[in-house]
C-alpha positions as CSV (number, residue, x, y, z in Angstrom):
1,M,30.0,47.3,0.0
2,N,30.1,43.6,0.0
3,Q,31.0,41.8,3.3
4,T,30.2,38.7,5.2
5,L,26.9,38.7,7.1
6,L,26.5,36.7,10.3
7,I,23.2,36.1,12.0
8,E,23.0,34.1,15.3
9,L,20.1,33.4,17.6
10,L,21.1,32.1,21.1
11,T,18.5,30.1,22.9
12,E,18.0,27.6,25.7
13,E,18.7,23.9,24.7
14,L,16.9,23.1,21.5
15,P,15.1,19.8,20.8
16,P,18.0,17.5,19.8
17,K,16.1,15.4,17.2
18,A,15.0,18.5,15.4
19,L,18.2,20.5,15.6
20,S,19.7,19.5,12.3
21,K,16.5,20.5,10.4
22,L,16.1,23.6,12.4
23,G,19.6,24.8,11.6
24,A,19.2,24.0,7.9
25,A,15.9,25.8,7.7
26,F,17.2,28.8,9.6
27,A,20.2,29.2,7.2
28,T,18.2,28.4,4.0
29,G,15.4,30.8,4.9
30,I,17.7,33.7,5.5
31,V,19.7,33.0,2.4
32,N,16.5,32.7,0.2
33,G,15.1,35.9,1.7
34,L,18.2,38.0,1.0
35,K,18.6,36.4,-2.4
36,A,15.0,37.3,-3.3
37,R,15.7,40.9,-2.2
38,D,18.9,41.0,-4.3
39,F,21.5,41.4,-1.6
40,L,23.6,38.4,-2.6
41,E,26.1,37.9,-5.3
42,E,26.0,34.9,-7.7
43,D,29.0,33.4,-5.8
44,S,27.9,34.2,-2.3
45,V,28.5,31.2,-0.1
46,A,26.4,30.3,3.1
47,T,27.7,28.3,6.0
48,T,25.2,26.8,8.4
49,Y,25.9,26.5,12.2
50,A,23.7,24.8,14.8
51,T,24.5,23.8,18.4
52,P,22.2,22.7,21.2
53,R,21.9,26.4,22.1
54,R,22.2,28.4,18.9
55,L,21.0,28.6,15.2
56,A,23.4,30.7,13.0
57,V,24.3,31.4,9.4
58,S,27.2,33.3,7.8
59,I,27.0,34.4,4.2
60,T,29.8,35.8,2.1
61,K,29.6,38.8,-0.3
62,V,26.4,40.3,1.1
63,R,25.6,43.8,-0.3
64,S,25.1,46.7,2.1
65,T,22.5,48.1,-0.3
66,S,20.5,46.2,-2.9
67,P,21.0,47.5,-6.5
68,D,18.6,50.0,-8.1
69,K,16.1,48.4,-10.4
70,Q,13.9,49.1,-13.3
71,V,10.4,48.5,-12.1
72,R,7.5,48.2,-14.7
73,E,4.1,48.9,-13.2
74,K,0.7,48.6,-14.6
75,I,-1.4,51.8,-14.4
76,L,-4.8,51.4,-15.9
77,P,-6.5,49.7,-18.9
78,V,-6.6,52.2,-21.7
79,A,-10.4,51.9,-21.8
80,I,-10.6,53.3,-18.3
81,A,-7.6,55.7,-18.5
82,L,-8.9,57.6,-21.6
83,D,-12.3,59.0,-22.5
84,A,-13.9,58.9,-26.0
85,D,-11.8,61.8,-27.2
86,G,-8.5,60.3,-25.9
87,N,-8.2,62.6,-22.9
88,P,-7.1,61.4,-19.4
89,T,-10.0,60.4,-17.2
90,A,-10.4,61.2,-13.5
91,P,-9.5,57.6,-12.6
92,L,-6.2,57.9,-14.4
93,T,-5.4,61.3,-12.8
94,K,-6.2,59.8,-9.4
95,K,-4.1,56.6,-10.0
96,L,-1.1,58.6,-11.1
97,A,-1.2,60.7,-8.1
98,A,-1.4,57.7,-5.8
99,M,1.7,56.2,-7.6
100,G,3.6,59.4,-7.2
101,L,3.5,59.9,-11.0
102,A,1.3,63.1,-11.2
103,H,3.8,64.7,-13.5
104,I,3.7,62.0,-16.2
105,A,1.9,62.7,-19.5
106,V,0.0,60.1,-21.5
107,A,2.7,60.2,-24.1
108,D,5.3,59.2,-21.5
109,M,3.4,56.0,-20.6
110,E,3.9,52.7,-22.3
111,R,0.8,51.3,-24.1
112,A,0.9,47.6,-24.4
113,Q,-1.4,44.5,-24.8
114,D,-2.4,43.1,-21.5
115,G,-4.4,39.9,-22.0
116,K,-7.3,40.7,-24.3
117,A,-7.1,44.5,-23.6
118,E,-4.6,47.2,-23.8
119,S,-3.2,48.9,-20.7
120,F,-0.8,51.7,-19.7
121,F,2.4,50.8,-18.0
122,Y,5.2,52.9,-16.6
123,T,8.8,51.8,-16.0
124,K,10.8,53.7,-13.4
125,L,14.0,53.3,-11.5
126,A,13.5,52.1,-8.0
127,A,16.2,52.8,-5.5
128,G,17.8,49.9,-3.7
129,S,17.1,49.3,0.0
130,A,19.4,49.0,3.0
131,L,20.5,45.6,4.2
132,Q,19.0,46.2,7.6
133,L,15.6,46.3,6.0
134,G,16.1,43.2,3.9
135,A,17.8,41.2,6.7
136,Q,15.0,42.1,9.1
137,A,12.3,40.9,6.7
138,A,14.3,37.8,5.8
139,L,14.8,36.9,9.6
140,E,11.2,37.4,10.4
141,E,10.0,35.3,7.4
142,T,12.5,32.5,8.4
143,I,11.4,32.3,12.0
144,A,7.7,32.2,11.0
145,K,8.4,29.1,8.8
146,L,10.9,27.2,10.9
147,P,9.8,23.5,11.2
148,I,9.3,23.8,15.0
149,P,8.1,20.5,16.6
150,K,6.2,22.3,19.3
151,V,6.0,26.0,20.2
152,M,6.3,27.1,23.7
153,S,5.2,30.4,25.3
154,Y,7.4,32.2,27.7
155,Q,7.7,35.6,29.4
156,R,10.8,37.7,28.9
157,P,12.5,39.7,31.7
158,D,10.7,42.8,30.4
159,G,7.3,41.1,30.9
160,E,6.7,40.5,27.2
161,T,5.2,37.2,26.2
162,V,6.7,35.6,23.1
163,Q,6.4,32.2,21.4
164,F,9.3,30.1,20.0
165,V,10.7,26.6,20.2
166,R,12.7,27.6,23.3
167,P,13.4,30.9,25.2
168,A,15.8,33.1,23.2
169,H,18.4,35.2,25.0
170,A,20.6,37.0,22.4
171,L,20.8,38.0,18.8
172,I,23.8,38.7,16.7
173,A,23.7,40.4,13.3
174,L,27.0,41.6,11.9
175,H,27.8,42.8,8.4
176,G,31.6,42.6,8.5
177,A,32.3,44.3,11.9
178,S,29.2,46.5,11.9
179,V,26.3,45.5,14.0
180,L,22.9,45.6,12.2
181,P,20.2,46.5,14.8
182,L,17.8,43.8,13.9
183,T,15.1,42.9,16.3
184,L,13.4,39.6,17.1
185,L,11.5,37.9,19.9
186,G,12.1,41.1,22.1
187,L,15.8,41.1,21.4
188,T,17.9,43.7,19.7
189,A,21.0,42.5,17.8
190,A,24.5,43.1,19.1
191,N,27.8,41.3,18.7
192,K,27.8,39.2,21.8
193,T,26.9,35.6,22.5
194,E,27.6,33.0,25.2
195,G,30.2,30.3,25.3
196,H,30.0,26.8,26.8
197,R,27.9,26.5,29.9
198,F,30.5,24.4,31.8
199,L,33.9,25.0,30.2
200,T,33.8,28.8,30.6
201,E,33.9,30.5,33.9
202,P,30.7,31.8,35.4
203,G,30.5,35.6,34.7
204,K,33.0,35.2,31.8
205,R,30.8,33.2,29.5
206,E,30.0,36.3,27.3
207,V,31.9,36.1,24.0
208,T,32.3,39.1,21.8
209,I,32.4,38.4,18.1
210,A,34.7,41.1,16.4
211,D,33.5,40.5,12.9
212,A,31.4,38.0,10.9
213,E,34.4,36.1,9.5
214,S,35.8,35.2,12.9
215,Y,32.6,33.8,14.3
216,A,33.4,30.0,14.4
217,A,37.1,30.5,15.3
218,T,36.2,32.9,18.2
219,L,33.5,30.6,19.6
220,A,35.9,27.6,19.5
221,E,38.8,29.4,21.1
222,A,37.0,31.7,23.6
223,G,33.8,29.9,24.1
224,K,34.7,26.2,23.7
225,V,31.9,25.6,21.3
226,V,32.1,23.8,17.9
227,A,29.5,25.9,16.0
228,G,29.2,23.7,12.9
229,F,26.8,20.8,13.2
230,E,28.6,18.7,10.5
231,A,32.0,19.6,11.9
232,R,30.9,18.5,15.4
233,K,29.4,15.2,14.1
234,E,32.6,14.4,12.1
235,A,34.8,15.3,15.1
236,I,32.6,12.7,17.2
237,R,32.9,10.1,14.5
238,S,36.6,10.5,14.3
239,A,37.1,10.5,18.0
240,L,34.9,7.2,18.4
241,L,37.0,5.4,15.8
242,Q,40.3,6.5,17.4
243,K,39.1,5.5,20.9
244,A,37.7,2.2,19.6
245,G,41.1,0.9,18.5
246,A,40.9,-2.5,16.9
247,D,37.2,-2.8,17.8
248,Q,34.2,-1.8,15.7
249,V,32.0,1.1,16.7
250,L,28.3,0.7,16.3
251,M,27.3,4.3,15.3
252,P,24.1,4.5,13.4
253,E,23.6,7.9,11.7
254,A,20.6,8.7,13.6
255,L,22.4,8.3,16.9
256,L,25.4,10.3,15.7
257,E,23.0,13.1,14.7
258,E,21.3,13.1,18.0
259,V,24.5,13.1,20.1
260,S,25.9,15.9,17.9
261,S,22.8,17.8,18.9
262,L,23.3,17.3,22.6
263,V,26.9,18.7,23.0
264,E,28.8,21.8,22.0
265,W,32.3,20.6,22.8
266,P,32.4,16.8,22.3
267,V,34.8,14.6,24.2
268,V,34.8,10.7,24.0
269,Y,35.4,8.5,27.1
270,E,35.6,4.8,27.4
271,C,33.4,3.0,29.9
272,H,32.8,-0.7,30.8
273,F,30.0,-3.0,32.2
274,E,30.3,-6.4,33.9
275,E,31.1,-9.4,31.6
276,E,28.1,-11.3,33.0
277,F,25.7,-9.1,31.0
278,L,27.2,-10.5,27.8
279,A,25.1,-13.7,28.4
280,V,22.1,-11.6,27.3
281,P,21.4,-11.3,23.5
282,Q,23.7,-8.6,22.4
283,E,20.8,-6.9,20.4
284,C,19.1,-6.1,23.7
285,L,22.3,-4.6,25.3
286,I,23.0,-2.6,22.2
287,L,19.5,-1.2,21.9
288,T,19.3,-0.2,25.6
289,M,22.7,1.5,25.3
290,Q,21.8,3.4,22.1
291,T,18.1,4.2,22.8
292,N,18.1,5.0,26.5
293,Q,21.6,6.2,27.2
294,K,22.9,7.4,23.7
295,Y,26.0,5.3,24.1
296,F,28.1,3.7,21.4
297,A,28.5,-0.1,21.7
298,L,31.6,-1.8,20.6
299,T,32.1,-5.2,18.9
300,D,35.1,-7.3,18.1
301,A,36.1,-7.9,14.4
302,N,33.6,-10.7,14.3
303,G,30.7,-8.6,15.4
304,K,30.6,-10.0,19.0
305,L,29.6,-7.3,21.6
306,R,32.5,-6.1,24.0
307,S,32.0,-5.1,27.6
308,R,33.5,-1.7,26.9
309,F,31.4,1.1,25.4
310,L,32.0,4.8,24.4
311,I,30.2,7.9,25.6
312,V,30.2,11.4,24.2
313,S,30.4,14.0,26.9
314,N,30.0,17.8,26.8
315,I,32.8,18.3,29.3
316,A,36.5,18.1,28.7
317,T,38.6,17.2,31.7
318,D,41.9,15.6,32.7
319,T,40.2,13.7,35.4
320,P,37.2,12.0,33.8
321,A,36.7,9.2,36.5
322,A,33.6,10.8,37.9
323,I,32.0,11.1,34.4
324,I,33.0,7.6,33.5
325,G,31.8,6.1,36.8
326,G,28.6,8.0,36.7
327,N,27.7,6.7,33.2
328,E,28.7,3.1,34.2
329,R,26.4,3.3,37.2
330,V,23.5,4.6,34.9
331,V,23.8,1.9,32.5
332,R,24.0,-1.0,34.9
333,P,20.3,-1.0,36.0
334,R,19.3,-0.9,32.3
335,L,21.4,-4.0,31.5
336,S,20.2,-5.7,34.7
337,D,16.6,-5.1,33.5
338,A,17.5,-6.7,30.1
339,K,19.0,-9.6,31.8
340,F,16.0,-10.0,34.0
341,F,13.5,-9.8,31.2
342,F,15.6,-12.4,29.2
343,E,15.7,-14.9,32.2
344,Q,12.0,-14.5,32.9
345,D,11.0,-14.9,29.3
346,K,12.8,-18.2,28.9
347,K,10.7,-19.7,31.6
348,K,7.7,-19.9,29.3
349,S,7.9,-21.4,25.9
350,L,6.8,-19.5,22.8
351,E,4.0,-22.2,22.1
352,S,2.6,-21.6,25.7
353,R,2.1,-17.9,24.9
354,L,-0.1,-18.5,21.8
355,P,-3.4,-18.6,23.6
356,M,-2.7,-15.1,24.9
357,L,-2.8,-13.8,21.3
358,K,-6.6,-14.0,21.5
359,N,-6.4,-11.1,23.9
360,V,-4.4,-8.9,21.5
361,V,-6.5,-7.0,19.0
362,Y,-4.8,-6.7,15.5
363,H,-7.5,-4.5,14.1
364,N,-11.1,-4.1,15.1
365,K,-12.3,-5.0,11.6
366,L,-9.9,-7.9,11.1
367,G,-9.9,-9.5,14.5
368,T,-7.2,-10.6,17.0
369,Q,-3.6,-11.4,16.5
370,A,-4.6,-15.1,17.1
371,E,-7.0,-14.9,14.1
372,R,-4.4,-13.2,12.0
373,S,-1.8,-15.9,13.1
374,E,-4.1,-18.6,11.7
375,R,-4.5,-16.8,8.4
376,V,-0.7,-16.4,8.0
377,T,-0.2,-20.0,9.1
378,S,-2.5,-21.3,6.5
379,L,-1.1,-19.0,3.8
380,A,2.5,-19.9,4.6
381,A,1.8,-23.6,4.3
382,A,0.1,-23.0,0.9
383,I,3.1,-21.0,-0.3
384,A,5.5,-23.6,1.0
385,G,3.5,-26.2,-1.0
386,R,3.7,-24.1,-4.2
387,L,7.5,-23.8,-3.7
388,G,8.0,-27.4,-3.0
389,G,9.1,-26.6,0.5
390,D,8.3,-28.2,3.9
391,K,4.7,-27.3,4.7
392,A,5.0,-28.6,8.3
393,L,7.9,-26.3,9.0
394,A,6.3,-23.4,7.4
395,E,3.1,-23.9,9.4
396,R,5.0,-24.2,12.7
397,A,7.2,-21.2,12.0
398,A,4.2,-19.0,11.1
399,R,2.2,-20.1,14.1
400,L,5.1,-19.2,16.5
401,S,6.2,-16.0,14.6
402,K,4.1,-13.6,16.6
403,A,4.5,-15.2,20.1
404,D,7.4,-13.1,21.1
405,L,5.1,-10.1,21.0
406,L,3.9,-11.3,24.4
407,T,7.3,-11.4,26.1
408,D,8.6,-8.9,28.6
409,M,11.7,-8.1,26.5
410,V,9.7,-7.2,23.4
411,G,7.2,-5.3,25.6
412,E,10.1,-3.2,26.8
413,F,11.8,-2.9,23.3
414,P,9.3,-3.4,20.5
415,E,12.2,-3.0,18.1
416,L,13.4,-6.5,19.1
417,Q,10.2,-8.3,17.8
418,G,11.4,-11.2,15.8
419,I,14.9,-11.1,17.0
420,M,13.9,-12.2,20.4
421,G,11.6,-14.8,18.8
422,T,14.6,-16.4,17.2
423,Y,16.5,-16.5,20.5
424,Y,13.5,-18.0,22.5
425,A,12.7,-20.6,19.7
426,R,16.3,-21.8,19.8
427,H,16.0,-22.0,23.6
428,D,12.8,-24.0,23.2
429,G,14.5,-26.5,20.8
430,E,12.7,-25.6,17.7
431,H,14.1,-26.4,14.3
432,E,16.6,-23.8,13.2
433,E,14.6,-22.8,10.2
434,I,11.7,-22.2,12.5
435,A,13.9,-20.1,14.8
436,L,15.3,-18.1,11.9
437,A,11.8,-17.4,10.5
438,A,10.8,-15.7,13.7
439,S,13.1,-12.7,12.7
440,E,13.4,-13.4,9.0
441,H,9.7,-13.2,8.3
442,Y,9.9,-9.4,9.0
443,Q,12.6,-9.0,6.2
444,P,13.1,-6.9,4.2
445,R,12.4,-4.3,7.0
446,F,13.7,-1.5,4.8
447,A,15.2,-0.7,1.4
448,G,18.3,-2.6,0.9
449,D,17.7,-5.0,3.8
450,N,18.6,-8.7,3.5
451,L,15.9,-11.1,2.3
452,P,15.0,-14.3,4.3
453,S,17.9,-16.9,4.0
454,T,15.6,-20.0,4.2
455,A,12.8,-21.5,2.4
456,T,10.7,-21.5,5.5
457,G,11.5,-17.9,6.3
458,T,10.7,-16.9,2.8
459,A,7.3,-18.7,2.9
460,V,6.3,-17.0,6.2
461,A,7.6,-13.6,5.1
462,L,5.6,-13.7,1.9
463,A,2.5,-14.9,3.9
464,D,2.8,-12.2,6.5
465,K,3.2,-9.3,3.9
466,V,0.5,-10.5,1.5
467,E,-1.9,-11.1,4.3
468,T,-1.3,-7.6,5.5
469,L,-1.7,-6.2,2.0
470,V,-5.0,-7.8,1.3
471,G,-6.5,-7.4,4.8
472,I,-5.6,-3.8,5.3
473,W,-6.5,-2.8,1.7
474,A,-9.9,-4.5,2.1
475,I,-10.9,-2.3,5.1
476,G,-10.1,0.9,3.1
477,L,-6.7,1.8,4.8
478,Q,-4.6,1.8,1.6
479,P,-1.9,4.4,1.3
480,T,-3.0,8.0,0.4
481,G,-0.4,10.7,-0.6
482,D,2.4,10.5,2.0
483,K,0.2,8.6,4.5
484,D,0.9,4.9,4.8
485,P,0.3,3.9,8.5
486,F,0.5,0.2,7.8
487,A,3.6,0.4,5.6
488,L,1.8,-1.2,2.7
489,R,4.4,0.2,0.2
490,R,7.2,-1.4,2.2
491,H,5.2,-4.8,2.4
492,A,4.6,-4.6,-1.5
493,L,8.3,-3.9,-2.2
494,G,9.3,-6.8,0.1
495,V,7.1,-9.2,-1.8
496,L,8.3,-8.0,-5.2
497,R,11.9,-8.2,-4.1
498,M,11.5,-11.8,-2.8
499,L,9.7,-12.8,-6.1
500,V,12.3,-11.1,-8.4
501,E,15.6,-11.7,-6.5
502,K,14.9,-15.2,-5.3
503,R,13.3,-15.9,-8.8
504,L,10.3,-17.6,-7.1
505,P,7.9,-19.4,-9.5
506,L,4.8,-18.0,-7.9
507,S,1.8,-16.4,-9.5
508,I,0.9,-13.0,-8.1
509,S,-2.8,-13.6,-8.7
510,A,-2.7,-17.0,-6.9
511,L,-0.8,-15.4,-4.0
512,L,-3.4,-12.7,-3.6
513,G,-6.2,-15.2,-4.2
514,D,-5.0,-17.5,-1.4
515,A,-4.7,-14.5,0.9
516,A,-8.1,-13.3,0.2
517,A,-9.5,-16.8,0.9
518,Q,-8.2,-16.6,4.4
519,F,-10.6,-13.7,5.2
520,A,-13.8,-15.7,4.4
521,A,-15.0,-15.4,8.0
522,V,-14.5,-11.7,8.1
523,P,-17.9,-9.9,7.8
524,N,-18.5,-7.9,4.6
525,F,-15.0,-8.8,3.3
526,K,-14.6,-7.7,-0.4
527,D,-11.6,-9.1,-2.3
528,P,-9.2,-6.2,-3.2
529,S,-6.8,-8.4,-5.2
530,V,-7.3,-6.4,-8.4
531,D,-6.4,-3.2,-6.7
532,V,-3.5,-4.6,-4.8
533,S,-2.1,-6.2,-7.9
534,A,-2.2,-2.7,-9.7
535,F,-0.5,-1.2,-6.6
536,M,2.3,-3.8,-6.7
537,M,2.8,-3.2,-10.5
538,D,3.3,0.5,-9.7
539,R,5.8,-0.3,-7.0
540,L,7.5,-2.7,-9.4
541,R,8.0,0.0,-12.0
542,G,9.7,2.1,-9.5
543,M,11.9,-0.7,-8.2
544,L,13.0,-1.5,-11.8
545,R,13.7,2.1,-12.6
546,E,16.0,2.1,-9.5
547,R,17.9,-0.8,-11.1
548,G,18.7,1.3,-14.1
549,F,16.0,0.2,-16.7
550,S,14.4,2.9,-18.8
551,V,10.7,3.7,-18.6
552,N,10.0,2.3,-22.1
553,E,12.0,-0.8,-21.4
554,I,10.0,-1.4,-18.2
555,E,6.7,-0.8,-19.9
556,A,7.5,-3.1,-22.7
557,V,7.6,-5.9,-20.0
558,V,5.2,-4.7,-17.4
559,A,2.4,-3.7,-19.9
560,Q,1.9,-7.4,-20.5
561,N,0.7,-7.7,-16.8
562,P,3.2,-10.5,-15.9
563,D,1.7,-12.8,-13.3
564,R,5.1,-14.2,-12.4
565,L,8.2,-12.2,-11.9
566,D,10.9,-14.9,-11.6
567,D,12.2,-14.0,-15.1
568,I,11.3,-10.3,-15.4
569,V,14.9,-9.1,-15.0
570,Q,16.0,-11.5,-17.7
571,R,13.2,-10.2,-20.1
572,L,14.2,-6.6,-19.4
573,E,17.9,-7.4,-20.1
574,A,16.8,-9.0,-23.4
575,V,14.7,-5.9,-24.2
576,Q,17.7,-3.7,-23.4
577,A,19.9,-5.8,-25.8
578,F,17.2,-5.7,-28.5
579,A,16.8,-2.0,-28.2
580,A,20.5,-1.5,-28.9
581,L,20.2,-3.3,-32.3
582,P,19.9,-0.9,-35.4
583,E,16.8,-2.8,-36.5
584,S,14.9,-2.3,-33.2
585,V,13.6,1.2,-34.0
586,S,12.0,0.1,-37.3
587,L,10.6,-3.1,-35.8
588,A,9.2,-1.4,-32.7
589,G,7.5,1.2,-34.8
590,A,6.0,-1.4,-37.0
591,N,4.8,-3.4,-33.9
592,K,3.2,-0.2,-32.6
593,R,1.4,0.2,-36.0
594,I,0.3,-3.5,-36.0
595,T,-1.0,-3.1,-32.4
596,N,-3.3,-0.2,-33.4
597,I,-4.5,-2.1,-36.5
598,L,-5.4,-5.1,-34.5
599,K,-7.2,-3.2,-31.8
600,K,-9.4,-1.5,-34.4
601,N,-10.3,-4.8,-36.0
602,E,-11.0,-7.2,-33.1
603,E,-14.2,-8.6,-34.5
604,A,-12.7,-9.4,-37.9
605,L,-9.8,-11.2,-36.2
606,A,-12.2,-13.4,-34.4
607,Q,-13.3,-14.8,-37.8
608,A,-9.8,-15.1,-39.2
609,S,-7.5,-16.8,-36.7
610,T,-5.1,-18.5,-39.1
611,V,-3.3,-17.4,-42.3
612,K,-4.4,-19.0,-45.6
613,A,-1.3,-19.2,-47.9
614,E,-3.6,-19.4,-51.0
615,L,-5.0,-15.9,-50.3
616,L,-1.6,-14.3,-50.2
617,Q,-1.3,-12.1,-53.3
618,D,1.4,-9.4,-53.1
619,T,5.1,-10.2,-53.3
620,A,5.7,-8.4,-50.0
621,E,3.1,-10.4,-48.0
622,K,4.3,-13.6,-49.4
623,A,7.9,-12.7,-48.5
624,L,6.9,-11.8,-45.0
625,H,5.0,-15.0,-44.5
626,A,7.9,-17.0,-45.8
627,A,10.4,-15.2,-43.6
628,M,8.1,-15.8,-40.5
629,G,8.0,-19.5,-41.4
630,R,11.9,-19.5,-41.7
631,V,12.4,-17.6,-38.4
632,A,9.7,-19.2,-36.2
633,P,11.6,-22.4,-35.4
634,E,14.6,-20.3,-34.2
635,V,12.3,-18.1,-32.1
636,D,10.6,-21.3,-30.7
637,A,14.0,-22.9,-29.9
638,A,15.4,-19.8,-28.1
639,W,12.1,-19.4,-26.2
640,A,12.1,-23.0,-25.1
641,K,15.6,-22.6,-23.6
642,G,14.5,-19.4,-21.9
643,D,16.9,-17.4,-23.9
644,F,14.9,-14.2,-24.1
645,S,17.7,-12.3,-25.7
646,A,18.1,-14.7,-28.6
647,T,14.4,-14.8,-28.9
648,L,14.2,-11.1,-29.6
649,K,17.3,-10.8,-31.6
650,T,16.2,-13.4,-34.0
651,L,13.3,-11.1,-34.9
652,A,15.8,-8.6,-36.3
653,Q,16.0,-10.8,-39.4
654,L,12.4,-9.8,-40.2
655,K,13.2,-6.1,-40.6
656,E,13.3,-5.9,-44.5
657,E,10.3,-8.0,-44.9
658,V,8.2,-6.1,-42.4
659,D,9.3,-2.7,-43.9
660,A,8.4,-3.9,-47.4
661,F,5.0,-5.2,-46.1
662,F,4.0,-1.8,-44.8
663,N,5.4,0.0,-47.9
664,D,3.7,-2.2,-50.5
665,V,0.6,-3.9,-48.9
666,M,-2.8,-2.5,-48.3
667,V,-3.9,-4.3,-45.1
668,M,-7.6,-2.9,-45.2
669,A,-8.3,-4.3,-48.7
670,E,-11.9,-4.0,-50.0
671,D,-12.0,-7.8,-50.5
672,I,-13.0,-9.0,-47.0
673,A,-11.3,-12.4,-47.2
674,L,-8.1,-10.8,-48.4
675,R,-8.3,-8.2,-45.7
676,N,-9.0,-10.8,-42.9
677,N,-6.1,-13.0,-44.2
678,R,-3.7,-10.0,-43.9
679,L,-5.1,-9.3,-40.4
680,A,-4.4,-12.9,-39.5
681,L,-0.9,-12.5,-40.8
682,L,-0.2,-9.3,-38.7
683,S,-1.7,-11.1,-35.7
684,S,0.7,-14.0,-36.1
685,L,3.5,-11.7,-36.4
686,H,2.4,-9.7,-33.4
687,G,2.3,-12.8,-31.2
688,M,5.8,-13.7,-32.4
689,M,7.2,-10.3,-31.8
690,N,5.6,-9.8,-28.3
691,R,6.3,-13.1,-26.8
692,V,9.0,-11.6,-24.5
693,A,7.7,-8.1,-24.2
694,D,5.5,-5.6,-25.9
695,I,8.3,-4.1,-28.1
696,S,5.8,-1.5,-29.4
697,K,6.5,0.4,-26.1
698,L,10.0,1.0,-27.3
699,A,8.6,3.3,-29.8
700,A,6.7,5.2,-27.2
């Protein structure tokens, strides 16, 4: 009989940052375990539940008994099962008895090829098993594989010592309204759980679940528990937005997830702090409220912080004054600390802190932060020079960029590095571009983040990231597998995004070369520029795929190892437009053929660099040479204007002549002079066709 199955494990408070993953893994493990044992229908639906004190899953249309199955079992290879006369051997008799098939004759067994030898097989009908057995196995497998951050050992009331993420108190296993007597962690399943710790009366917290279908509704009504993690999170989101009114709620997903893992019956209350704290940079106040207190800050429509904030409580009451007052008292010392740090930090300029960078080790193989700062400063000036920017501003911005690491505020909140540098630089009277560069040189900090808005910020950001790439790679700490402790992938993508999106006319090899030169004083330094460049090209391929270009289109451009990326998107768009032309398939195929021919005849090409018209014999090669002469001015004009699309589309005019050449002309003629001349003709055509991209890759 098919009915809904419910399994719930009631525990002490689970780790909030792990709850979402634990809930998902608990549900998925049980579903997969039952599915593997054939207890589920094709349209069975699972619902995941997770609260601070419970992991649960309900699954519709679960069979009480798994279906009977035809099971094909291998018995023995024929060579072992039968003697020379074809009679059963002792090993066969013994094996059949062990399998419960002593009554089976040789004629009743299937004889089939098994690899290189023949074997005997027997197919029998295996009876289905009871749900209790399947659910018990699925539950045990699931618990063993849960992504538990840290296992704890505890002793149960009966004296048994067990291990789990937190002490477990009760187990529910219901198939419809029937209890499945599963066991786990010293518990035996029943149909009872506990409601909310504070919103149910002591002694009346036990909640009886009548049947699996009524689980969530019963918990909500009788136990004051919203069992669904996503339902709880969306309820919090909705309540925050409603309470905020015209203000904006700052509710990062990670904070919403964590708060949803801390409450079972969420209620939102409004609190306030003193207006005087608004003189502190709002990033500091927001961070301390979110990180330390799990509060939700509010801003006005312009993004300016308000002195009111929202809290999510686990207690519903008509008289919340004590809750509100308690939270306001708790946050006040935190805000006071932030204000104190800010006022103290302003007493010392960023420049006065620079000598202390000598006491901060960057990496034991690469020196101190002071030494790194000098490398980044020199590199930023060089980049600014290449971009025609203000070298003096870039030098000053780079030199001050790490000074805020030594402030009290950043010491307390490392996430504010750069942001506080901007505030302190402005307080010190530095140029606005220098102040902005203090925070912008970290950009982009993550996928989709903004790029630096100023030329100075861009120069320092490039210098900081390229210095990190070259330095860390050189000491052998390049990314491996999923490990990337110095975020080199992110740094590489940041450099690529700036080069591509800002269309910076910078050579990658020059950038890496300039960076490598900064490490001349580092003992045993080996320039890793070649490897770093290859690493960046791999990241570039991924970045371009995310922008919608195909693998072949990307390879057509990247295979040419571009040293500058300021026009790479335009080249790709041109390749895309060319690939849409009906002539492109034929020309790409011909280009691939030409590439292969030229690779095999590199020595001959060295002796035949130009086409000699007097050596052209066949009509087809003369026609191709003439067509190339006719099209070349158009190609050159389009190329000179930077019109890559027109450059490639012009080549479509050559389709008939190229096709005729390969149909009618023998390139590898016996006459060496004739052969070399034809190779020179193909080399000239190859150069014309591949000026924008290697279009042979479109035929891959």
